[in-house]
N, C-alpha and C positions, 0 to 999 in steps of 0.2 A: 603603371605610368599612363597619364592622361592622353588622349589623342591630340595629335598637332591640329592647331586651330587656323582654319583659313576662312578670314572675315575680311568684310570690307574696311578701307580707312578710317570710317567714321566711328565703328566700333570699337577701334584699336584704343586702349586707355591711355592717355597723355602722358607722358613721363618728363620729369622735371629737367630742366636745363643742367647740363652738366653730364649728362650720360652718353653713353655710345651706343647706336645701334650697329650690330655685327651682321655682315652678309654671311651668314651660314650655308655652305652647300652640301653639307654631309660628309665632306673630306677632312682630312686631318688638319690641313693647313688653316683653314677657316676656325676651325674648333680651337685650336690652340692658340690662335690669334685672340679669340674670346677669352679663353683662360688668361692669357697674359695681360689683358686690359683689367679684368677683374682684380687679378693680383695687384696692379697699380693703383686700385682705388675707384675705378671708373665703375658707375651704375650701368650694368650692361642689359641690353636686350637683344636676342638673337630673331634672326628673320631669314627665310628662305625666299628667293624670286621663282614663282611658279611660272615658266617660259612658255610652256605648251597649254593648248587648249583641251587636249586629249592626252593620254598616258602612252598611246602606242610608240611614239617617238621615243619619248623620255625614260623608257624603261631600260635602254642601253647608254643613253647619254646622261648629261647632270639632270638634276632636278626631278629625279624618280622618285615613286613611292619609298623604294630603298633608302635613298638619299635623304628624304625627309624624314624617316624614322632614326637613322643615324644622327643627324643634325639635332632632333628633338631629343634623343638618349643625351647628347652630350649637354645640352642644355637644362635638362632636368637634373643631371649629375651636378651641375655648376649652380642649379637653384636660380636661374634667370629665367625670364619670359621668353616665350617663343612663338614666332608667328609665320605665316606663309602668305606673301603678297603675290596676288594674281597680276602679272604683267605680261601674259601671253599676247594681248593686242599689241601692244609695244614691242614685244621681241619680234613677232610676225612682220611688223611694218618696218622697223628699224635695222633688223638684224637680217633675218630670212630674205626679206624683200631686195634689201641691198645686194646680198650675196646672189641672188638669183638674177637680179638686173646686172650685176657686174659681169657674170658668168656668159650671160647672153650677148653681152656687148663687147666679148673678146678680152675679158680683163680676170686678173686671178685676184680674189679679194680676202681679206683675213678677218672673218667674222667675228674674232675674239676682240680685235680692236674696236668693232662697232659695238659689242656687248658692254665693254667698258664704258665707251663713250656715251651712248644712248640710255643704257639700263642703268649699271652700277653707279656711276658717278653724273647722272642727271636723275632718272625716275627714281632710284632708291635713295639717293642723297636727298632728293625734294621730298620724298616719303619722310624721312627722318626729321627734316626741319617742321613739317606738319605735326609731327610727334612730340616737336620740343627737345630733339636730341642735339646736343652740341656737336656731336662727331659722327662719321660714319668710320668703319674699321672693315678691311678685309684681308684675307691671307696670302696676298701678294708678296713674292720676295723682290720688295723695292725699300728704299728709304725716302723720307720727305726731311728737308731741313729749311730752315729760314736765315737768310744770310743777305746782307747790304740792301734791304728792303724788299727782295724777292723770295718767294717760295720757291725751293730748288727740288726736283726730282733726280733722284741717284740710285746708281745700281744696287741690288741686293747684295750683301757681302758673299753669299753662296753663288760664284760665277755659275755653276751647271744649274742653277735655279732661276737666276735672274729674270725678271719678268717686265723691266722697265720699257723694253721694245713696245710691249701692248699698251703702254699708260701716256705714250708721248702726247697724246690729244687732250690730257688734263688741262684746266684753267687754273689761273692764280685761286679765285675762291673756292675751286674743288679741292685743290692741293690744301689751302688753309683749313678744310673741314673733314680732311680725311686722316686717318692712321693706317700705317701699315707695320704692325706689332713685329712681324718675322723678318724685317729687312735686315737685322744685324745677326740674324741666325742661321745656320745651316740646316739641310732638310734631315740630317741625321737627329741634329738637337730636337727638332720639333718632334720627331717620333719618340724620341726617349722621353720629352715631357708627356706626349700623349698616353705612351705606355704607363707611366709613373703615375698619372691620374686615372688609370684604368678606363680611358675611351673607348669606345667600341669599335672605332675607326682608325685606331693606332697603327695598325698593319694595313690599312686600305690602300689598294693600287691607285697611283695618279692616273687620271684621264689623259690620254694622250690624244685623242681625235677631236675633231670638232662635233659638238655635242650633238646636233640634229642629223648628222650623217657618220654614225661611230664606225662604220664599216668603210669608209674613205670613198665611197661611190657618190660623188657629188652630182655626176650626171644623172644617176638614176633619182637622187633625192629631186633634183630639178624636175624631171619628168613627172615623177608620182605628185608632186607639189602643185605643178601648172597645169598637168592634164595634157601636154602639150610635146610631141615628139620633135626633135630638134631637124633641120633640114639638112640633108645632105648636100655636101659641096665638093669643090675640087681641092686637091692637093697640088700646089703649084711648086716648082723650083724657084730659084733666085730670079731667073729671066723670064718668068710667066708661064714656062712650059708645064702642061697637065701631066703631074705624075700618077693620078689616081683619084679614087673619091673618097673624101672624110664621111663620118657618120654624124656630124653636126659638131660647132665648135666649142660647145659646151663641154665636150669630152677631151679638149686638149689645154696644154698651158706651155709658154715658151720654156725650152730647154727639155721637153719631153721626147722621150726616144722609144718607149715600150709602147706596144698597142697601135702602131702606125698600120700595119699590114702593108707595107710596102717593101718591095726586094729593090736593092740597089747594090751597087759594087762596093760601096763604103757606106758606114753608119749614117742615117739621117736623124736630125733632130728637128723638133717644131722651132722656126725662128721668129715667125712673127703669125699673129691672128688679124685677120681682115674681116670683121663684122660686117663693113659695107659691102663687101663683094661675097660674104660666106665662103671666104677662102682661107686656107692653113697654108703658110709657106714651109717648106722644108728645105733643110742645106746642112752643110758639115758644120761640126761643132765650134770650128773657129769663129763662124758666124754670128755664134753667141755672146761674143765678148764685146764689151764696149766701156767706154771710159766715163762718158756723161750722162745725165739724166735730167729731166724736169719734172717737178712734183708739185702739185696743188692742193688746194686744202689745206692751207699751211697752219701750223701751231707751233709758237715758240713759247719756252717756258724759262729759259735761264736768261734771257733777253728780248726785249720788246719788239727788236728788228735785228737784222744782221745788215749792218749798215755797208761794211765792205768786204771782199774777198777774204773768208777766215779759215784757218787750217782747223780741221774736226777729223773725227773718224765717224765713220756711217755704215749702218747695216741695212741692206735693201731686201732682206727677209728675218724673221726670228732665228733660224739655225745659222745664219749667215755670220761669218767672224768679221767684226768691223774693221773697215779698210780705211788707210788715210786718204784724204779727200780736201777739196777746197769748197766751201758753200757761199753762195751770197744770194739775195733777193732780187729779183728782177722787177717784181712790184709787190704790192700788199699781201697778195695771196699765192705768189709763185717764187719757187726756189729752183734754183740750179746748182748742182752738185757735179764736180768734176774729181775723179778718181784720180790718184796718183799712177794707179795701174789698172788696165782693164780688168772688167768684172763680169762674170758669167751669169748671163741669164737675167739681167735687169728687167723687170716684168712689171708690165701696167697693170695696177691694182692694188699692187703690194704696198707697203709703207717703207719710206726711207726714214731712218731716224739717226739724227746726229748727236756726237757725243763729245764732250770735253773732259777728258779723263773718264771720271765716274759719272760725270754730271750729264744729263739728257739736255741737251741744248733745244731740241724740239724735232719736228718732223711733218711730213706731208705724204700725200697719196702719189705714187709714181704714174705719170701721164704721158710721158714720152720718154 
């Protein structure tokens, strides 16, 4: 098998209009997505995004050497070209940089959303257009349809794998140029296809962690990357009384109970992060529940604008079960959501995503 080619964009041979550029991560999902499109008659080209300047982080996350070899093996078996595009600088700036900035400012971000937004459906899609490809495709479990003059993003058929939450920031032009071949399949069906085709990654385990911090030590990653230890500060109760000293706000998120190191007569939870004071507020669990939120950096898909209070269901994090709510716009970039019932640990920096049945209405970043 020939070695995977990592070459600058000007050296990649241009492919004719009507082809699809497949984002191949080395996992089973993107591999089967590529195979399905080839079966449908697309002239496919596979490409991996290299997201790191070195391999020390990537060895345990995505885009490692082993992942590239798996993706190349599948491409070779399918007899399609395979390339590696170096997007390390973009990833550092748009994903890692935003992640660090958010944590340092008392927010809990979702870097997978930023990776989709700025890398897959901006940088990667732009490269596809440079090469003359008509479409890009990924192994996401979601569906795209065109109805009544708008492109719609819908949940994947397999509810346990649905990834529409991570894709709420996609625009109409991006949806028009994107294919999600796995949207109507279950994970079991995808693995069956991979095994039947003899793909090397048919039984490969799914990645569950953030790729650049696969052990879940986000604070340690931030310290290693910035070279700066976070400043300690006060733990406070709801009345401003000092309860102890924290080891830096990057170590905490709203709703956290473990690792506080505070003795109390009742369980304590992180109820608020105050970066301007470098303080962490602690309180009882009932202080975590609230009914309303304000989101900004708004992107709407199913409609250009939410003109009046609208009944929706909403998710405030990926693993959150969507809940009935009412949503309306306060201005062009601000959304207010009021849940029918109080929700636990609405967290600044996370995304709120609105649904109408299986249709993604849109979403934004929780700010208040």
